[in-house]
C-alpha positions as CSV (number, residue, x, y, z in Angstrom):
1,M,0.0,0.0,0.0
2,P,1.2,3.6,-0.6
3,L,2.5,5.4,2.5
4,V,1.6,9.0,3.4
5,S,4.3,11.1,5.0
6,G,4.1,14.8,5.6
7,G,1.3,15.1,3.1
8,A,3.4,13.4,0.3
9,L,2.4,10.2,-1.2
10,L,5.2,7.6,-1.1
11,L,5.1,4.5,-3.2
12,S,5.8,1.1,-1.6
13,T,8.7,-1.0,-2.8
14,P,6.5,-3.5,-4.7
15,M,4.8,-0.6,-6.5
16,L,8.1,1.0,-7.4
17,M,9.3,-2.3,-8.8
18,F,6.1,-2.7,-10.8
19,F,6.7,0.7,-12.5
20,F,10.4,-0.1,-13.0
21,H,9.6,-3.4,-14.8
22,A,6.7,-1.8,-16.8
23,F,9.1,0.9,-17.9
24,L,11.7,-1.6,-19.0
25,F,9.0,-3.6,-20.8
26,L,7.9,-0.6,-22.8
27,L,11.4,0.6,-23.5
28,L,12.6,-2.8,-24.7
29,T,9.5,-3.3,-26.8
30,A,9.8,0.1,-28.4
31,V,13.5,-0.3,-29.3
32,T,13.6,-4.0,-30.3
33,Q,9.9,-5.2,-30.6
34,L,10.9,-8.6,-28.9
35,G,12.8,-7.4,-25.9
36,G,9.8,-6.6,-23.7
37,I,8.5,-10.2,-24.0
38,A,11.9,-11.6,-23.2
39,W,12.1,-9.4,-20.1
40,L,8.7,-10.4,-18.8
41,L,9.7,-14.1,-19.1
42,A,13.0,-13.4,-17.4
43,L,11.1,-12.1,-14.4
44,C,10.2,-15.7,-13.6
45,F,13.8,-16.4,-12.7
46,K,16.2,-15.2,-10.0
47,R,19.1,-14.5,-12.3
48,R,17.1,-12.2,-14.5
49,L,19.8,-10.5,-16.6
50,P,21.5,-13.6,-18.0
51,V,18.2,-15.3,-18.6
52,F,16.9,-12.2,-20.4
53,L,20.0,-12.0,-22.6
54,G,19.6,-15.7,-23.5
55,L,15.9,-15.4,-24.2
56,Y,16.4,-12.3,-26.3
57,L,19.1,-14.0,-28.3
58,L,16.9,-17.0,-28.9
59,S,14.0,-14.7,-29.9
60,T,16.2,-12.8,-32.3
61,I,17.4,-16.0,-34.0
62,A,13.8,-17.3,-34.1
63,A,12.7,-14.0,-35.8
64,H,15.4,-14.4,-38.4
65,M,14.0,-17.8,-39.3
66,L,10.2,-17.0,-38.9
67,A,9.9,-13.5,-40.4
68,P,10.3,-14.6,-44.0
69,H,7.1,-16.7,-43.6
70,T,5.2,-13.6,-42.6
71,G,6.5,-11.4,-45.4
72,R,9.7,-9.8,-44.2
73,V,13.3,-10.8,-44.7
74,P,16.4,-9.6,-42.8
75,V,19.1,-7.8,-44.6
76,S,22.2,-9.8,-43.7
77,C,24.3,-8.6,-40.8
78,F,27.2,-10.9,-41.7
79,A,27.8,-10.7,-45.4
80,K,30.5,-8.3,-46.6
81,E,28.7,-7.3,-49.9
82,S,27.7,-4.2,-51.7
83,L,24.6,-3.9,-49.4
84,Q,25.4,-4.1,-45.7
85,V,23.8,-3.2,-42.4
86,Q,25.6,-0.2,-41.0
87,S,25.8,-1.2,-37.4
88,W,25.4,-4.2,-35.2
89,F,22.9,-2.1,-33.2
90,Y,20.3,-2.4,-36.0
91,C,20.8,-6.1,-36.2
92,L,20.7,-6.8,-32.4
93,S,17.6,-4.6,-32.1
94,N,15.8,-6.4,-35.0
95,R,15.5,-3.2,-37.1
96,N,17.0,-4.7,-40.3
97,Y,13.8,-6.3,-41.8
98,V,12.2,-5.4,-45.1
99,S,9.7,-6.9,-47.5
100,A,11.1,-9.3,-50.1
101,D,10.4,-6.7,-52.8
102,L,12.2,-3.9,-50.9
103,A,15.2,-6.3,-50.3
104,E,15.5,-6.7,-54.1
105,V,15.2,-3.0,-54.7
106,L,18.0,-2.2,-52.2
107,Q,20.3,-4.9,-53.5
108,E,19.8,-3.9,-57.1
109,A,20.6,-0.3,-56.3
110,A,23.7,-1.2,-54.2
111,S,24.9,-3.5,-57.0
112,Q,24.5,-0.8,-59.6
113,V,26.6,1.7,-57.5
114,E,29.2,-0.9,-56.8
115,A,29.4,-1.8,-60.5
116,Q,30.1,1.8,-61.5
117,Y,32.3,2.5,-58.4
118,P,34.0,-0.8,-57.4
119,G,34.4,-1.2,-53.7
120,T,31.4,0.9,-52.7
121,Q,29.4,-0.2,-49.7
122,T,25.8,0.9,-49.5
123,L,24.8,1.0,-45.8
124,L,21.3,0.2,-44.5
125,L,20.2,2.1,-41.3
126,D,16.8,1.6,-39.8
127,A,14.4,-0.5,-41.8
128,N,11.5,-2.3,-40.0
129,F,10.8,-4.8,-37.2
130,P,10.3,-8.5,-38.2
131,F,6.6,-8.8,-37.4
132,L,3.2,-7.0,-37.4
133,D,2.2,-4.4,-39.9
134,G,1.4,-1.2,-38.0
135,F,3.9,-1.8,-35.2
136,P,5.8,1.5,-35.0
137,L,9.6,1.6,-35.2
138,L,10.3,4.6,-33.1
139,P,11.3,7.4,-33.7
140,H,10.2,7.0,-37.3
141,L,6.7,7.9,-38.3
142,S,6.3,5.4,-41.1
143,H,8.6,2.4,-40.7
144,K,5.9,-0.1,-39.8
145,D,5.0,-2.3,-42.8
146,G,8.2,-3.6,-44.3
147,R,8.1,-1.1,-47.3
148,K,10.4,1.6,-45.9
149,A,14.1,1.8,-45.3
150,D,16.8,4.4,-44.6
151,L,20.2,4.4,-46.4
152,A,23.3,6.2,-45.2
153,F,25.0,8.7,-47.4
154,Y,28.4,8.1,-48.9
155,Y,31.4,10.1,-47.6
156,Q,34.9,11.1,-48.6
157,D,37.9,12.4,-46.7
158,Q,39.2,15.9,-47.1
159,N,41.4,14.8,-50.1
160,G,38.3,13.5,-51.9
161,G,39.0,9.8,-51.3
162,Y,36.0,7.7,-50.8
163,L,35.6,6.1,-47.4
164,P,33.9,2.7,-47.7
165,G,31.9,1.9,-44.6
166,H,32.8,5.1,-42.8
167,L,30.3,7.7,-41.6
168,P,30.6,10.9,-39.6
169,S,28.1,9.6,-37.0
170,P,28.6,6.2,-35.4
171,I,24.9,5.3,-36.1
172,G,24.6,7.0,-39.5
173,Y,22.1,9.6,-38.3
174,F,22.2,13.2,-37.1
175,A,25.3,14.4,-39.0
176,F,23.4,17.0,-41.0
177,E,24.5,18.7,-44.2
178,D,24.2,22.4,-44.0
179,G,21.7,24.0,-46.4
180,P,18.8,26.5,-46.6
181,T,15.4,25.5,-45.3
182,E,12.1,27.3,-45.0
183,C,11.0,25.4,-41.9
184,P,10.0,27.5,-39.0
185,D,11.0,26.7,-35.4
186,A,7.7,25.1,-34.5
187,W,6.7,22.6,-31.8
188,P,5.8,19.8,-31.7
189,T,8.2,18.5,-34.3
190,L,10.7,15.7,-35.0
191,R,12.9,18.0,-37.1
192,W,15.8,18.0,-34.7
193,D,18.9,20.1,-35.6
194,L,21.0,18.7,-32.7
195,A,23.5,21.6,-33.1
196,F,25.3,20.6,-29.9
197,L,26.3,17.2,-31.5
198,Q,27.7,18.5,-34.8
199,P,31.2,19.4,-33.6
200,Y,31.7,15.9,-32.3
201,W,31.2,14.1,-35.7
202,R,34.1,13.0,-37.8
203,D,35.3,15.5,-40.4
204,Y,34.0,13.8,-43.5
205,S,32.3,15.4,-46.5
206,L,29.5,14.1,-48.7
207,E,30.6,12.0,-51.7
208,P,28.1,13.4,-54.3
209,E,28.6,11.1,-57.3
210,R,27.7,7.8,-55.5
211,L,24.8,9.5,-53.7
212,K,23.5,10.9,-57.0
213,L,23.7,7.5,-58.7
214,V,21.9,5.6,-56.0
215,V,19.1,8.2,-55.9
216,Q,18.8,8.0,-59.7
217,T,18.8,4.2,-59.6
218,L,16.1,4.1,-56.9
219,A,14.0,6.7,-58.7
220,G,14.2,4.7,-61.9
221,N,12.9,1.6,-60.3
222,E,9.2,1.2,-61.0
223,R,8.6,-0.4,-57.5
224,V,9.9,2.7,-55.7
225,E,7.0,5.0,-54.6
226,K,8.9,7.9,-53.1
227,I,12.3,9.1,-51.8
228,F,12.8,11.7,-49.0
229,L,15.7,14.0,-49.5
230,E,16.0,17.6,-48.3
231,P,15.4,20.1,-51.2
232,H,18.7,21.8,-50.7
233,L,20.5,18.5,-51.4
234,Q,18.3,17.8,-54.4
235,Q,19.4,21.1,-55.8
236,R,23.0,20.6,-54.9
237,L,23.1,17.3,-56.6
238,G,21.1,18.4,-59.6
239,L,18.4,15.8,-59.0
240,R,14.9,16.2,-60.4
241,D,12.3,13.4,-60.3
242,A,8.7,13.3,-59.3
243,K,9.5,10.6,-56.7
244,L,11.8,12.9,-54.8
245,R,9.9,14.5,-52.0
246,F,10.3,16.8,-49.1
247,Q,9.1,15.0,-45.9
248,G,7.7,18.1,-44.3
249,C,8.8,20.4,-41.5
250,R,7.5,18.3,-38.6
251,A,9.3,15.1,-39.7
252,A,13.0,14.3,-39.1
253,R,15.5,16.0,-41.3
254,H,16.6,14.0,-44.4
255,D,20.0,15.7,-45.1
256,D,21.8,13.0,-43.0
257,H,20.3,10.0,-44.7
258,L,18.1,8.8,-47.5
259,H,14.6,7.4,-46.9
260,L,12.8,5.3,-49.5
261,Q,9.6,3.4,-49.7
262,I,8.1,1.1,-52.3
263,F,4.5,0.7,-53.5
264,P,2.3,-1.7,-51.7
265,E,2.4,-5.2,-53.2
């Protein structure tokens, strides 16, 4: 029962533990989809952490095998090919799943860029969770049906040398390209500038030719519905296509990564 002391409501230890475990369940579910269930099952054991880690690993392996039967396939986290998952974080948190059609679109685009620029690595960032259409992949607004994925930009060093597999940010997001925008400072919004982070990123510059080629390749694929890229980068790269869109001022910036989605099957 709650305790009252000096007019303040104090929570009992069991109630505090309930809120703690509820918070962990929600957090792990939001970040990984499967982690919350693994945590609830681990609560049945005394050694919760190692049991949770074991259960989560088993659920991740099971998802890898079962998801293709429900319409989504994982982009490989092990293959060293033209298309690669950028970080183990996306693999361990089950955020590397796409529909079979989108997997083909991504691989075809990556192969096209690698064919013209040998040694190029096209890096996948957030994609989708393995199960359940409509289950949100936070903080994204639309990654919930297997048809959407984010690709990292390509980068070069200060001498113009391409840097395969290297990005300014360790997770591929939030290293924004400077450029004009007409977006007001409005709230609520997911259009974060994160100015305090920018000085900490690696000093790489955008490699324009590869980025231009992958956008043109994706836009030329009849299965691709739309591509989000900030207008100032479209202008900078000389890109014009009806599939290239501005995501709006209340959605996340898209001058640190490329978002694409395909038509419904």
